[in-house]
N, C-alpha and C positions, 0 to 999 in steps of 0.2 A: 401235869406232865412238865409244864414250863418251869415250875419252881421246885421240882422234887428230885431230879437226877441229871447227871451229866451224860449227854449222849455223844459219844465220840464218833467222829466221821459220819455225821448225819445232818439233816436239814436244819435242826435247831441247835446245832453245836454252839453257835454264837450265844444263843439265849441261855443254854445250860451254863456256859462259862460266865455269863453275866450274873445269873442267879447264884452260882456257886461263890463267886467273888463277893457279891453283895451280901450274901448270907454269912459268909465266913469272914470277910473283911470288906416284639416291636418291629416289628420288622420295618424299620424306616431309617433311612440314612440321608435323606435329603431334607433341607430345612422346610419346616411347615408340616411334616408328617409326624404321626404319633409313634413313640417307641412301644415295644411290646410290654404289656402289663404283666410283670412276673409275679405280682401279688395275688392274682386271681387263681383259686384252686382249679378252675376249669380250663386254664390256659394250656394249649397244646405245647408239648415239649418241642424244642427246636432240634431238628436232625442235623448233626454235624459229622462229616467224615474226617478222620485224622489218620491218613495213611502213614506208614513208616517213613521217617526222614530219610532222604537219599544222601549218600556220601558224596561230597563235592569232588573227591578224588576219583571215585570209580562210578559215580551215579548209581551205585547199587543200593537197593532198599532192603536187601536180605541181611545186611550186617546187624548183629544183635543190638548194637547201640542205637541204630535207627529206630528199631521197634520199641526199645526201652524209652526213648525220648517221646515217641508218640503216645505210649501208654501213660506216662506221667502227665502229659498235657491233657489227654482225654479224661483222666481221673479228676484233674483240677477243674475242668469244664463241667463235668457231671456233678461235682460237689455243690455247685450253685443251685441244683434242683430244677433247672429249666432246660438243660441240655441232655439230649439222648445221642450218644456216640454210636454211629453205625458200625457193627462188627466188621473188622478188617477182612475176615475170611469171606464175607459176602461179595467182595469185589477183588479178591485176590491180592489185597494190600497194594494195589496199583495206584499210582498218581494220575493215571489217564483213564479212569473208569467213566462210565456213563452216569454221571451224578444225578441227572434228571430221572433216569429209570430207577435209581436206588432210592429216590425220595429225599435226597439230601437238600437241605436249605442252604448249607454252607459247607465248604471244604477248606481245610488248612493244608497247604502244600509247603513243605519245608526241606531244607538242605542243611547239612552239617559238615564241619571239618574238625577232626580231632588229631592232635599231635603233641607230644611232649607234655602231657598233662593239661593242655589247653583245649578249649572248645569254642568254635565259632558257629553261630546259628543264623540262618536266614529263614524267616517265616512270613507267609502271606495268607490272608483270609480272603477267600473268594465267595461272592454271592452267586449261587448257582443260577437263579432266575435271570439275572442281568449279565452274568459272566464277568462282571467287573471285580477288580481288586479293591476291597474296602479299606484294608490297612496292611502294611508290611513293616516288619521290624528286623533289625540285626542286633545280635548280642555276641559279646566276646568276653571270655573269662576262664578261670580255672574250671576244669571239668567237675570238680567237687561242688561247683555252684550251678550245676545244670538245672536243679529244681527251681532256684530263684529266677533264672532266666525264663524258664517256661511259665512260672507263675505270673511273671510280669506280662508276658504276652497273653496269657489267659485273661488277666484282668482287663487288658486292652480289648480283647474280643468281646467280653461281657459288656463293656462300655459301648462298643459299636452296636450291639444288639439291643441293649436296654436303656442306654443313655446315662447309666451310672456305672462307675468303675467297679470291677469285681473285687472279691475278698480273698483270692488265692494267695496273694503275697501279704498275708497277715499272720498274726501269732496268737496262740492261746496259752495262757498260764494255768496251771493246776497244781494241786497238792497231791503228792504220792506218798502213801504210807507203807512202810516195811519195817517189821520188827519194832513196833511202837515208836518209830521215828517218822516224822512228817516233814518233808522238804518241798520247796517250790521248784517246779520245772516249767520250761517253755517248749512248745512244739509248733510245727507248721500244721496246716490244715489236713495233710495226709498222714501225719505222724511219722514222717521219714526221719526227721532230725530232732533229737531231744537235747535239751540244754539244762543242766542243773544250775539253779540260781543260788539257792541257799545251802549252806553246809553247817547248820547249827547243831545237828545231831540231837535234835529235840523236837518240840512241837511248834510247827509253823501253820498259821491259818489265815484265811481272808486276804489273799493276794489281790492287789488292784493295780492296773496300769494307769499311769498318768495319761491325760488326753492325747499327748503326742507319742505315747508308747515308749518313751525313753527312760522313764523311771518306774520302779515297781515298789509299792508299799505293801506292808504285811505286818501281822502281829507274830512275835516269836516269844517263846517261853524259856529260852536257853539260859537266862539269868534267874529263872524260877518265877519271876513276875512277868506279866504280859505287857511288854513294851512294843511300841510301834517303830518300825525301821523303814528306811528307803534305800533301795539299791539302784545305782545308776547303771543301766544296762549298756550304756555307750562307753563308759569310762572304766574299763577293766573291772566292771561289777563292784565298784566302790560302794561300801555300805556304811550308813551311819544311823544312830538312833535319833529320832526327832521328837519323840514323846515318851518321857519316862516319869510320869507323875505317879504318885502313890495310888495304888488301887488299879482300876481298869484303864487300859489304853487299847482301844479296839476299833476295828471296822472303819477304815478310811473311805470316804466318798470324795473323789476329786471334783472340784468345780470345773466347768467346761473350759475356762481360761488357763487351768493348770497352776494358778497362783495360790489358791487356797483349797482347803479340804474340810470336811465335817467328820469328826470322830466322836466316839463315845468315851467319856471319862467319868470317873467316880470321885472327883476331887472333894466333894462335900458329902460323900457317902452314897448318894443316889446316882445311878448311871444315867447321865444326861448327854445331850448332843452339844458339841462345841464347835465353833468355827475357828480354824487355825490356819496360819500360813505354813509354807513348806519348811520353814526353819523351826517350827514347833511353838511359835508364839500364839497364845490364845487371844483371839480377836473379839469373840462374843460367845456368850452362853445362849443357846437357842431353846432349850427346854429346861424346866425348873421343877424337879421333884414331883413329876406326874408319871409315876410308874417307871419301868425300865424302858429306855429309849435307845434303839440301836438301828443299824443297817440302813442308813440314809442313802438315797440315790437322787441325783440332780435331774431335772428336766433339761432338755437340750439347750434351752435358752438361758438356763441358770437362774431363773426367777422363782422356781418352786422346787421342793424336794418331796419325796415320799419316804416315809420311815416306818419303823415298827415300834409299837408301844403296847404294854399290857395294862395301861391305865384303866381300861374297862374290865379287867379281870383276866383276859386272855390276849395273847399277842395278835394284833390286828394292824392293818395298814392305815396310815394317816397321811394327809397332805398338809404341807405348810407353805404359805406364801412368805418368802424370805423378807420382803419389804415390810409387811404388816405384822408378821409372826402369827397370823391367823391360822388355826389348825382345824381341820375337818377330818372326821373319820371316813375312810374310803370303803373298807370291806365289812360286810355284815354276814356273809355266808362262809361256811367252813369253820371248824372249831378252833383252828389256829391258822394264821396266815403270816408268812415270813419271807425274808430274802427278796425284796422287790428290786427290780432293775428297770429303769426308765429307758424306753427306746431312744436311740440317738437320732431317729428320723421322724417320729410321729408321737402323738399323745397316746401312748399305749404302754402299760406297765405289765411286766411279766413277774410272777412270784410263785412260791410254793404254798399249797393249801392242804391242810389235813382233812381228808374226806373219807369217811367210812373206815377210819383207822390207817389209811395210807396217804402218804404225801403225793400230790399230783401237781402238775404245772398248769397254771391258769394265766389268763391275761385279762386286763380290765382297763377301761379308759379312766383318766384321772378326774372324775367328777362324782360327787356323792350319790347321784342317781344312777350311776352306771351298774350294769350287771356283769358279773364275771363270765368268761368263756373258758371252759375246761378243755385243755388241748392234749393231755395224756389221760388214757383211760384203762391202762393195763393193770395187772396185779403186782407190779413192781413198785418200788419206792422211787419216785421221780422228784429230784430236789435240786436246789442251788442253781437256778436258771440265770442266764445272762445273754444279752443281745449280741448279734454279730455287728460289725461296723456299718453294714448297709441296712440294718434293721429288718432283714428278711429271714434270718435264721436265729435259732436259740440253741445255745450250748448248755448242757445240764449234766447232772450226775444221776445215774440209775443204779440201784442196788439189785443185783442178781447173784444168787448163790453165796450170799454172805459178804460179798465185796462190792464196792462201787466202781463203775467204769464211766468214762466220759462219752456222752452221746450228743448228737446234733440232729435237729429237725427244722423244717420250715415253720414259720410262725403260726400256721394253721394246724400244726401237729403232723403233717404228712412228711414223707421222705425221712423217716427216723432211721438213724444208723449209728453204730458204734464208731467213734472217731479213730481209735487205735487200740492195739492190744499191748499192754505193758504190765510187768509183774506188780503184784500188790494191789492196793485199793486206791482209786483216784477220785478226788473230790474238789470242790471249790473252783470250778473252771471260770475263767474270765477271758474275754476277747479283747485284744488291743484295738482301740478305736482307730489307730493309724499305724502304719508301718513305714 
């Protein structure tokens, strides 16, 4: 399968392109207490009430905007997988309900003022048990930026509860295919705001955010050859080619410091891993004629990488210590293993594995004696996984009904849901490490 045909918009798309080119050319808020462990599957969800925001002008909670704001905030909180939002109808959407009787752990009381296209928000997080205000924030800006304001407060709430900032104010890049054209898009976690990044009107694959989220690298075929490009997401989306070598230019892996990256080039005929700077200068060749080598991903400390090679006959995961260049095979189960992504928070690698004819998402610790854990088990094709910035969730592409859609789940496979509904087929999702 690996060296026989090109599979468009699927898990081993990278490998098929490689082969084709090669062949053809807590609840604690006081110091000393432990935060809630959100990584435990058995952890009880936190009950939070988010009543409609009250208008500062009229103190009315029945205004449609007040309910809309509360709904957005509630959805952002629930997205983290640890929050259960108490239905507003159970307490009449009032800001003066009996929170103890409702079983609420926390309540968010908010006010807003809207005029002439501007929006001002005042939000407070109350701990029901103590009755104390844990945090309060005020935001002002254009009403078109209401989601961003609410996402920022959501992330603040998650930090109060878990000790780690939330991921609501983060971005996800993906490739959307329509009419044989594939372009890169960016969206927020709720899929409310889509932003098209590339306009090559051709084939774009393997988008990757830089560690600070300000740059986006990808491979494009709009000049007929596969070259690597970088788009500056902060500077009017300025784009430049940084690797235009003969043959393959594929699959960027950014180093944690954002100064260098690992790519696959076929300069000498064989697809190998090379270390480059962001200007496209080759600094070092990392592999040398030992099969097809692609899809590198850095450990969080930048000292090791995981990558994919078919040097043993089939694509499998391998570990490399960058100082010594010592390589060890990591995966031994599954007929093909591909698309690894190293967690930004722990020694855990997520990847796609061909099991019983279908691709499934698995995780594995980065040592040769580790056993993989399969976390998707349905009859769909689950592919192209990537970690969330907090290391608690995985974004991936699932094929249903002949098309791929973007899904998200907790790292144990629970709380799986489709991220958004968008025309066409979506693949290659990647989460920005920062926003």
